[in-house]
PDB file of N, CA, C and O in Angstrom, chain B, residues numbered from 101:
ATOM      1  N   MET B 101      85.810 428.781  72.989  1.00  0.00           N
ATOM      2  CA  MET B 101      85.500 429.208  74.350  1.00  0.00           C
ATOM      3  C   MET B 101      84.025 428.568  74.735  1.00  0.00           C
ATOM      4  O   MET B 101      83.268 428.255  73.817  1.00  0.00           O
ATOM      5  N   VAL B 102      83.673 428.400  75.969  1.00  0.00           N
ATOM      6  CA  VAL B 102      82.380 427.806  76.018  1.00  0.00           C
ATOM      7  C   VAL B 102      81.764 428.565  77.366  1.00  0.00           C
ATOM      8  O   VAL B 102      82.512 429.293  78.018  1.00  0.00           O
ATOM      9  N   ASN B 103      80.679 428.414  77.677  1.00  0.00           N
ATOM     10  CA  ASN B 103      80.007 429.137  78.794  1.00  0.00           C
ATOM     11  C   ASN B 103      79.744 427.961  79.659  1.00  0.00           C
ATOM     12  O   ASN B 103      79.361 426.849  79.294  1.00  0.00           O
ATOM     13  N   ASP B 104      80.102 428.518  81.286  1.00  0.00           N
ATOM     14  CA  ASP B 104      79.578 427.372  82.203  1.00  0.00           C
ATOM     15  C   ASP B 104      78.349 427.707  82.774  1.00  0.00           C
ATOM     16  O   ASP B 104      77.886 428.840  82.646  1.00  0.00           O
ATOM     17  N   CYS B 105      77.804 426.858  83.368  1.00  0.00           N
ATOM     18  CA  CYS B 105      76.257 427.055  84.019  1.00  0.00           C
ATOM     19  C   CYS B 105      76.055 428.291  84.832  1.00  0.00           C
ATOM     20  O   CYS B 105      74.944 428.741  85.111  1.00  0.00           O
ATOM     21  N   ASP B 106      77.420 428.917  85.269  1.00  0.00           N
ATOM     22  CA  ASP B 106      77.105 430.118  85.848  1.00  0.00           C
ATOM     23  C   ASP B 106      77.376 431.282  85.031  1.00  0.00           C
ATOM     24  O   ASP B 106      77.395 432.400  85.546  1.00  0.00           O
ATOM     25  N   GLY B 107      77.631 431.069  83.531  1.00  0.00           N
ATOM     26  CA  GLY B 107      77.599 432.181  82.916  1.00  0.00           C
ATOM     27  C   GLY B 107      79.242 432.548  82.464  1.00  0.00           C
ATOM     28  O   GLY B 107      79.418 433.125  81.391  1.00  0.00           O
ATOM     29  N   TYR B 108      80.342 432.213  83.269  1.00  0.00           N
ATOM     30  CA  TYR B 108      81.481 432.357  82.896  1.00  0.00           C
ATOM     31  C   TYR B 108      82.182 431.672  81.622  1.00  0.00           C
ATOM     32  O   TYR B 108      81.804 430.549  81.286  1.00  0.00           O
ATOM     33  N   GLN B 109      82.998 432.202  81.049  1.00  0.00           N
ATOM     34  CA  GLN B 109      83.580 431.687  79.914  1.00  0.00           C
ATOM     35  C   GLN B 109      84.745 430.861  80.141  1.00  0.00           C
ATOM     36  O   GLN B 109      85.481 431.250  81.048  1.00  0.00           O
ATOM     37  N   TRP B 110      85.093 429.772  79.502  1.00  0.00           N
ATOM     38  CA  TRP B 110      86.211 429.011  79.645  1.00  0.00           C
ATOM     39  C   TRP B 110      87.073 428.671  78.282  1.00  0.00           C
ATOM     40  O   TRP B 110      86.394 428.464  77.276  1.00  0.00           O
ATOM     41  N   TYR B 111      88.140 428.613  78.188  1.00  0.00           N
ATOM     42  CA  TYR B 111      88.964 428.470  76.994  1.00  0.00           C
ATOM     43  C   TYR B 111      89.241 426.947  77.052  1.00  0.00           C
ATOM     44  O   TYR B 111      89.851 426.487  78.017  1.00  0.00           O
ATOM     45  N   MET B 112      88.774 426.087  75.960  1.00  0.00           N
ATOM     46  CA  MET B 112      88.781 424.817  76.097  1.00  0.00           C
ATOM     47  C   MET B 112      89.828 424.278  75.020  1.00  0.00           C
ATOM     48  O   MET B 112      89.813 424.675  73.855  1.00  0.00           O
ATOM     49  N   ARG B 113      90.606 423.474  75.436  1.00  0.00           N
ATOM     50  CA  ARG B 113      91.701 423.002  74.863  1.00  0.00           C
ATOM     51  C   ARG B 113      91.643 421.410  74.602  1.00  0.00           C
ATOM     52  O   ARG B 113      91.394 420.537  75.433  1.00  0.00           O
ATOM     53  N   CYS B 114      91.917 421.272  73.335  1.00  0.00           N
ATOM     54  CA  CYS B 114      91.618 419.507  72.938  1.00  0.00           C
ATOM     55  C   CYS B 114      92.821 419.211  71.964  1.00  0.00           C
ATOM     56  O   CYS B 114      93.116 419.835  70.944  1.00  0.00           O
ATOM     57  N   PRO B 115      93.411 418.178  72.481  1.00  0.00           N
ATOM     58  CA  PRO B 115      94.639 417.730  72.031  1.00  0.00           C
ATOM     59  C   PRO B 115      94.413 416.989  70.660  1.00  0.00           C
ATOM     60  O   PRO B 115      94.471 415.760  70.652  1.00  0.00           O
ATOM     61  N   CYS B 116      94.178 417.629  69.597  1.00  0.00           N
ATOM     62  CA  CYS B 116      93.724 417.202  68.333  1.00  0.00           C
ATOM     63  C   CYS B 116      94.244 417.877  67.224  1.00  0.00           C
ATOM     64  O   CYS B 116      94.909 418.895  67.416  1.00  0.00           O
ATOM     65  N   SER B 117      94.018 417.419  65.968  1.00  0.00           N
ATOM     66  CA  SER B 117      94.555 418.196  64.755  1.00  0.00           C
ATOM     67  C   SER B 117      93.397 419.206  64.569  1.00  0.00           C
ATOM     68  O   SER B 117      92.355 419.240  65.224  1.00  0.00           O
ATOM     69  N   LYS B 118      93.757 419.993  63.595  1.00  0.00           N
ATOM     70  CA  LYS B 118      92.666 421.128  63.272  1.00  0.00           C
ATOM     71  C   LYS B 118      91.509 420.459  62.493  1.00  0.00           C
ATOM     72  O   LYS B 118      90.382 420.882  62.748  1.00  0.00           O
ATOM     73  N   ALA B 119      91.626 419.547  61.649  1.00  0.00           N
ATOM     74  CA  ALA B 119      90.778 418.813  60.876  1.00  0.00           C
ATOM     75  C   ALA B 119      89.562 418.289  61.804  1.00  0.00           C
ATOM     76  O   ALA B 119      88.362 418.505  61.632  1.00  0.00           O
ATOM     77  N   ASN B 120      90.243 417.473  62.927  1.00  0.00           N
ATOM     78  CA  ASN B 120      89.447 416.693  63.995  1.00  0.00           C
ATOM     79  C   ASN B 120      88.804 417.855  64.961  1.00  0.00           C
ATOM     80  O   ASN B 120      87.771 417.528  65.544  1.00  0.00           O
ATOM     81  N   TYR B 121      89.314 419.190  65.192  1.00  0.00           N
ATOM     82  CA  TYR B 121      88.609 420.124  66.119  1.00  0.00           C
ATOM     83  C   TYR B 121      87.483 420.618  65.413  1.00  0.00           C
ATOM     84  O   TYR B 121      86.380 420.721  65.950  1.00  0.00           O
ATOM     85  N   ASN B 122      87.754 420.989  64.001  1.00  0.00           N
ATOM     86  CA  ASN B 122      86.473 421.340  63.210  1.00  0.00           C
ATOM     87  C   ASN B 122      85.553 420.420  63.285  1.00  0.00           C
ATOM     88  O   ASN B 122      84.385 420.736  63.511  1.00  0.00           O
ATOM     89  N   LEU B 123      85.913 419.202  63.116  1.00  0.00           N
ATOM     90  CA  LEU B 123      84.916 417.958  63.450  1.00  0.00           C
ATOM     91  C   LEU B 123      84.004 417.969  64.555  1.00  0.00           C
ATOM     92  O   LEU B 123      82.774 417.984  64.511  1.00  0.00           O
ATOM     93  N   MET B 124      84.705 417.962  65.475  1.00  0.00           N
ATOM     94  CA  MET B 124      83.961 418.216  66.864  1.00  0.00           C
ATOM     95  C   MET B 124      83.214 419.572  67.130  1.00  0.00           C
ATOM     96  O   MET B 124      82.053 419.623  67.537  1.00  0.00           O
ATOM     97  N   LYS B 125      84.024 420.702  66.849  1.00  0.00           N
ATOM     98  CA  LYS B 125      83.124 422.059  66.642  1.00  0.00           C
ATOM     99  C   LYS B 125      81.895 421.859  66.207  1.00  0.00           C
ATOM    100  O   LYS B 125      80.873 422.228  66.784  1.00  0.00           O
ATOM    101  N   ALA B 126      81.975 421.153  64.977  1.00  0.00           N
ATOM    102  CA  ALA B 126      80.738 421.044  64.117  1.00  0.00           C
ATOM    103  C   ALA B 126      79.642 420.122  64.759  1.00  0.00           C
ATOM    104  O   ALA B 126      78.440 420.377  64.685  1.00  0.00           O
ATOM    105  N   GLU B 127      80.028 419.317  65.226  1.00  0.00           N
ATOM    106  CA  GLU B 127      79.101 418.240  66.169  1.00  0.00           C
ATOM    107  C   GLU B 127      78.568 418.694  67.349  1.00  0.00           C
ATOM    108  O   GLU B 127      77.581 418.205  67.900  1.00  0.00           O
ATOM    109  N   LEU B 128      79.340 419.806  67.814  1.00  0.00           N
ATOM    110  CA  LEU B 128      78.791 420.426  69.114  1.00  0.00           C
ATOM    111  C   LEU B 128      78.180 421.652  68.963  1.00  0.00           C
ATOM    112  O   LEU B 128      77.541 421.981  69.963  1.00  0.00           O
ATOM    113  N   THR B 129      78.157 422.517  67.964  1.00  0.00           N
ATOM    114  CA  THR B 129      77.782 423.872  67.429  1.00  0.00           C
ATOM    115  C   THR B 129      76.127 423.766  67.941  1.00  0.00           C
ATOM    116  O   THR B 129      75.391 422.919  67.434  1.00  0.00           O
ATOM    117  N   GLY B 130      75.685 424.614  68.884  1.00  0.00           N
ATOM    118  CA  GLY B 130      74.386 424.968  69.028  1.00  0.00           C
ATOM    119  C   GLY B 130      73.776 423.809  70.051  1.00  0.00           C
ATOM    120  O   GLY B 130      72.581 423.789  70.345  1.00  0.00           O
ATOM    121  N   LYS B 131      74.674 422.913  70.524  1.00  0.00           N
ATOM    122  CA  LYS B 131      74.153 421.790  71.547  1.00  0.00           C
ATOM    123  C   LYS B 131      74.550 422.183  72.844  1.00  0.00           C
ATOM    124  O   LYS B 131      75.490 422.974  72.919  1.00  0.00           O
ATOM    125  N   GLN B 132      73.900 421.697  74.096  1.00  0.00           N
ATOM    126  CA  GLN B 132      74.466 421.896  75.329  1.00  0.00           C
ATOM    127  C   GLN B 132      74.924 420.391  75.623  1.00  0.00           C
ATOM    128  O   GLN B 132      74.379 419.355  75.242  1.00  0.00           O
ATOM    129  N   ALA B 133      76.133 420.562  76.445  1.00  0.00           N
ATOM    130  CA  ALA B 133      76.811 419.452  76.647  1.00  0.00           C
ATOM    131  C   ALA B 133      77.668 419.550  78.138  1.00  0.00           C
ATOM    132  O   ALA B 133      78.070 420.615  78.605  1.00  0.00           O
ATOM    133  N   TYR B 134      77.835 418.359  78.704  1.00  0.00           N
ATOM    134  CA  TYR B 134      78.669 418.381  79.961  1.00  0.00           C
ATOM    135  C   TYR B 134      80.246 418.336  79.316  1.00  0.00           C
ATOM    136  O   TYR B 134      80.606 417.528  78.459  1.00  0.00           O
ATOM    137  N   ILE B 135      80.985 419.246  79.840  1.00  0.00           N
ATOM    138  CA  ILE B 135      82.533 418.947  79.435  1.00  0.00           C
ATOM    139  C   ILE B 135      83.377 418.895  80.817  1.00  0.00           C
ATOM    140  O   ILE B 135      83.465 419.823  81.622  1.00  0.00           O
ATOM    141  N   TYR B 136      83.975 417.628  80.924  1.00  0.00           N
ATOM    142  CA  TYR B 136      84.856 417.322  81.681  1.00  0.00           C
ATOM    143  C   TYR B 136      86.546 417.193  81.362  1.00  0.00           C
ATOM    144  O   TYR B 136      87.079 416.628  80.407  1.00  0.00           O
ATOM    145  N   GLY B 137      87.043 417.754  82.241  1.00  0.00           N
ATOM    146  CA  GLY B 137      88.483 417.981  81.891  1.00  0.00           C
ATOM    147  C   GLY B 137      89.436 418.148  83.139  1.00  0.00           C
ATOM    148  O   GLY B 137      89.158 417.989  84.328  1.00  0.00           O
ATOM    149  N   THR B 138      90.537 418.482  82.601  1.00  0.00           N
ATOM    150  CA  THR B 138      91.588 419.263  83.917  1.00  0.00           C
ATOM    151  C   THR B 138      91.889 420.268  83.862  1.00  0.00           C
ATOM    152  O   THR B 138      92.362 420.682  82.803  1.00  0.00           O
ATOM    153  N   TYR B 139      91.755 421.121  84.978  1.00  0.00           N
ATOM    154  CA  TYR B 139      92.436 422.565  85.126  1.00  0.00           C
ATOM    155  C   TYR B 139      93.812 422.727  84.238  1.00  0.00           C
ATOM    156  O   TYR B 139      94.725 421.928  84.446  1.00  0.00           O
ATOM    157  N   ALA B 140      93.919 423.464  83.531  1.00  0.00           N
ATOM    158  CA  ALA B 140      94.938 423.869  82.849  1.00  0.00           C
ATOM    159  C   ALA B 140      95.822 425.258  83.045  1.00  0.00           C
ATOM    160  O   ALA B 140      96.848 425.537  82.424  1.00  0.00           O
ATOM    161  N   GLY B 141      95.198 426.028  84.017  1.00  0.00           N
ATOM    162  CA  GLY B 141      95.722 427.198  84.314  1.00  0.00           C
ATOM    163  C   GLY B 141      94.953 428.540  83.762  1.00  0.00           C
ATOM    164  O   GLY B 141      93.835 428.334  83.289  1.00  0.00           O
ATOM    165  N   TYR B 142      95.375 429.737  83.772  1.00  0.00           N
ATOM    166  CA  TYR B 142      94.731 430.638  83.337  1.00  0.00           C
ATOM    167  C   TYR B 142      95.453 431.185  82.376  1.00  0.00           C
ATOM    168  O   TYR B 142      96.681 431.232  82.449  1.00  0.00           O
ATOM    169  N   SER B 143      94.625 431.762  81.147  1.00  0.00           N
ATOM    170  CA  SER B 143      95.262 432.524  79.925  1.00  0.00           C
ATOM    171  C   SER B 143      95.087 434.100  79.728  1.00  0.00           C
ATOM    172  O   SER B 143      94.135 434.780  79.342  1.00  0.00           O
ATOM    173  N   GLY B 144      96.230 434.374  80.097  1.00  0.00           N
ATOM    174  CA  GLY B 144      96.184 436.100  80.103  1.00  0.00           C
ATOM    175  C   GLY B 144      96.241 436.458  78.687  1.00  0.00           C
ATOM    176  O   GLY B 144      96.269 437.684  78.578  1.00  0.00           O
ATOM    177  N   VAL B 145      96.266 435.924  77.691  1.00  0.00           N
ATOM    178  CA  VAL B 145      96.003 436.149  76.247  1.00  0.00           C
ATOM    179  C   VAL B 145      94.525 436.104  76.054  1.00  0.00           C
ATOM    180  O   VAL B 145      93.983 436.991  75.394  1.00  0.00           O
ATOM    181  N   THR B 146      93.824 435.118  76.592  1.00  0.00           N
ATOM    182  CA  THR B 146      92.329 435.330  76.386  1.00  0.00           C
ATOM    183  C   THR B 146      91.509 435.670  77.452  1.00  0.00           C
ATOM    184  O   THR B 146      90.284 435.790  77.431  1.00  0.00           O
ATOM    185  N   ASP B 147      92.514 435.863  78.686  1.00  0.00           N
ATOM    186  CA  ASP B 147      91.948 436.412  80.154  1.00  0.00           C
ATOM    187  C   ASP B 147      90.689 435.430  80.564  1.00  0.00           C
ATOM    188  O   ASP B 147      89.588 435.877  80.885  1.00  0.00           O
ATOM    189  N   ARG B 148      90.986 434.146  80.512  1.00  0.00           N
ATOM    190  CA  ARG B 148      90.033 433.250  80.761  1.00  0.00           C
ATOM    191  C   ARG B 148      90.508 432.000  81.501  1.00  0.00           C
ATOM    192  O   ARG B 148      91.687 431.733  81.266  1.00  0.00           O
ATOM    193  N   PRO B 149      89.960 431.273  82.232  1.00  0.00           N
ATOM    194  CA  PRO B 149      90.647 430.005  82.721  1.00  0.00           C
ATOM    195  C   PRO B 149      90.711 428.977  81.643  1.00  0.00           C
ATOM    196  O   PRO B 149      89.923 429.172  80.718  1.00  0.00           O
ATOM    197  N   MET B 150      91.425 427.995  81.565  1.00  0.00           N
ATOM    198  CA  MET B 150      91.579 427.077  80.574  1.00  0.00           C
ATOM    199  C   MET B 150      91.267 425.733  81.174  1.00  0.00           C
ATOM    200  O   MET B 150      91.441 425.464  82.362  1.00  0.00           O
ATOM    201  N   MET B 151      90.771 424.872  80.224  1.00  0.00           N
ATOM    202  CA  MET B 151      90.685 423.339  80.594  1.00  0.00           C
ATOM    203  C   MET B 151      91.004 422.461  79.583  1.00  0.00           C
ATOM    204  O   MET B 151      90.535 422.693  78.468  1.00  0.00           O
ATOM    205  N   ASP B 152      91.868 421.281  79.788  1.00  0.00           N
ATOM    206  CA  ASP B 152      92.037 420.284  78.684  1.00  0.00           C
ATOM    207  C   ASP B 152      90.935 419.308  78.730  1.00  0.00           C
ATOM    208  O   ASP B 152      90.721 418.558  79.682  1.00  0.00           O
ATOM    209  N   ILE B 153      90.211 419.367  77.580  1.00  0.00           N
ATOM    210  CA  ILE B 153      88.831 418.453  77.524  1.00  0.00           C
ATOM    211  C   ILE B 153      89.360 416.770  77.765  1.00  0.00           C
ATOM    212  O   ILE B 153      90.275 416.314  77.081  1.00  0.00           O
ATOM    213  N   ILE B 154      88.812 416.130  78.584  1.00  0.00           N
ATOM    214  CA  ILE B 154      88.770 414.875  78.702  1.00  0.00           C
ATOM    215  C   ILE B 154      87.661 414.095  78.156  1.00  0.00           C
ATOM    216  O   ILE B 154      87.840 413.076  77.489  1.00  0.00           O
ATOM    217  N   THR B 155      86.417 414.622  78.468  1.00  0.00           N
ATOM    218  CA  THR B 155      85.209 413.574  78.024  1.00  0.00           C
ATOM    219  C   THR B 155      84.122 415.121  77.865  1.00  0.00           C
ATOM    220  O   THR B 155      84.192 416.192  78.468  1.00  0.00           O
ATOM    221  N   VAL B 156      83.164 414.639  76.791  1.00  0.00           N
ATOM    222  CA  VAL B 156      82.225 415.371  76.305  1.00  0.00           C
ATOM    223  C   VAL B 156      80.770 414.675  76.335  1.00  0.00           C
ATOM    224  O   VAL B 156      80.555 413.754  75.547  1.00  0.00           O
ATOM    225  N   ILE B 157      79.895 415.046  77.118  1.00  0.00           N
ATOM    226  CA  ILE B 157      78.425 414.065  77.266  1.00  0.00           C
ATOM    227  C   ILE B 157      77.594 415.161  76.633  1.00  0.00           C
ATOM    228  O   ILE B 157      77.832 416.296  77.047  1.00  0.00           O
ATOM    229  N   GLU B 158      76.663 415.026  75.705  1.00  0.00           N
ATOM    230  CA  GLU B 158      75.506 415.751  75.151  1.00  0.00           C
ATOM    231  C   GLU B 158      74.619 415.639  76.221  1.00  0.00           C
ATOM    232  O   GLU B 158      74.538 414.607  76.887  1.00  0.00           O
ATOM    233  N   VAL B 159      73.901 416.710  76.443  1.00  0.00           N
ATOM    234  CA  VAL B 159      72.737 416.805  77.338  1.00  0.00           C
ATOM    235  C   VAL B 159      71.748 415.804  76.799  1.00  0.00           C
ATOM    236  O   VAL B 159      71.455 415.852  75.604  1.00  0.00           O
ATOM    237  N   GLY B 160      71.190 414.859  77.631  1.00  0.00           N
ATOM    238  CA  GLY B 160      70.534 413.671  77.129  1.00  0.00           C
ATOM    239  C   GLY B 160      71.222 412.483  77.229  1.00  0.00           C
ATOM    240  O   GLY B 160      70.608 411.425  77.092  1.00  0.00           O
ATOM    241  N   GLY B 161      72.476 412.500  77.461  1.00  0.00           N
ATOM    242  CA  GLY B 161      73.357 411.268  77.901  1.00  0.00           C
ATOM    243  C   GLY B 161      74.253 410.660  77.008  1.00  0.00           C
ATOM    244  O   GLY B 161      74.979 409.754  77.415  1.00  0.00           O
ATOM    245  N   LYS B 162      74.295 411.030  75.874  1.00  0.00           N
ATOM    246  CA  LYS B 162      75.326 410.462  74.857  1.00  0.00           C
ATOM    247  C   LYS B 162      76.710 411.149  74.926  1.00  0.00           C
ATOM    248  O   LYS B 162      77.017 412.308  74.647  1.00  0.00           O
ATOM    249  N   ALA B 163      77.467 410.111  75.378  1.00  0.00           N
ATOM    250  CA  ALA B 163      78.927 410.636  75.418  1.00  0.00           C
ATOM    251  C   ALA B 163      79.851 410.798  74.031  1.00  0.00           C
ATOM    252  O   ALA B 163      79.809 409.789  73.327  1.00  0.00           O
ATOM    253  N   LEU B 164      80.483 411.633  73.636  1.00  0.00           N
ATOM    254  CA  LEU B 164      81.218 411.462  72.289  1.00  0.00           C
ATOM    255  C   LEU B 164      82.320 410.686  72.608  1.00  0.00           C
ATOM    256  O   LEU B 164      82.869 410.628  73.708  1.00  0.00           O
ATOM    257  N   ASP B 165      82.655 410.019  71.471  1.00  0.00           N
ATOM    258  CA  ASP B 165      83.712 409.202  71.508  1.00  0.00           C
ATOM    259  C   ASP B 165      84.895 409.939  71.248  1.00  0.00           C
ATOM    260  O   ASP B 165      85.192 410.343  70.124  1.00  0.00           O
ATOM    261  N   MET B 166      85.667 410.145  72.403  1.00  0.00           N
ATOM    262  CA  MET B 166      86.837 411.433  71.931  1.00  0.00           C
ATOM    263  C   MET B 166      88.129 410.662  71.098  1.00  0.00           C
ATOM    264  O   MET B 166      89.072 411.272  70.594  1.00  0.00           O
ATOM    265  N   ARG B 167      87.968 409.380  71.080  1.00  0.00           N
ATOM    266  CA  ARG B 167      89.077 408.645  70.106  1.00  0.00           C
ATOM    267  C   ARG B 167      88.974 409.396  68.863  1.00  0.00           C
ATOM    268  O   ARG B 167      90.012 409.641  68.248  1.00  0.00           O
ATOM    269  N   ARG B 168      87.776 409.816  68.390  1.00  0.00           N
ATOM    270  CA  ARG B 168      87.552 410.186  67.159  1.00  0.00           C
ATOM    271  C   ARG B 168      88.384 411.294  66.834  1.00  0.00           C
ATOM    272  O   ARG B 168      88.876 411.453  65.717  1.00  0.00           O
ATOM    273  N   PHE B 169      88.555 412.100  67.847  1.00  0.00           N
ATOM    274  CA  PHE B 169      89.167 413.591  67.481  1.00  0.00           C
ATOM    275  C   PHE B 169      90.612 413.598  67.806  1.00  0.00           C
ATOM    276  O   PHE B 169      91.245 414.630  67.583  1.00  0.00           O
ATOM    277  N   ARG B 170      91.178 412.609  68.287  1.00  0.00           N
ATOM    278  CA  ARG B 170      92.771 412.411  68.514  1.00  0.00           C
ATOM    279  C   ARG B 170      93.684 412.295  67.120  1.00  0.00           C
ATOM    280  O   ARG B 170      94.904 412.144  67.191  1.00  0.00           O
TER     281      ARG B 170
END
């Protein structure tokens, strides 16, 4: 889950293995970033909108190499 700039929570989906997900999560925890992706619908389970992650850019301008997490 992430919060957008308006305070709404989104469920973010990343097509990667659990190990690579944990790597990306560790790299981004506590940081602000711009996350770009495609709308993937609304989750009734989490009661939140969902987005498939395409690109992540840390505030300050450094884009993550998403190939590392595939």
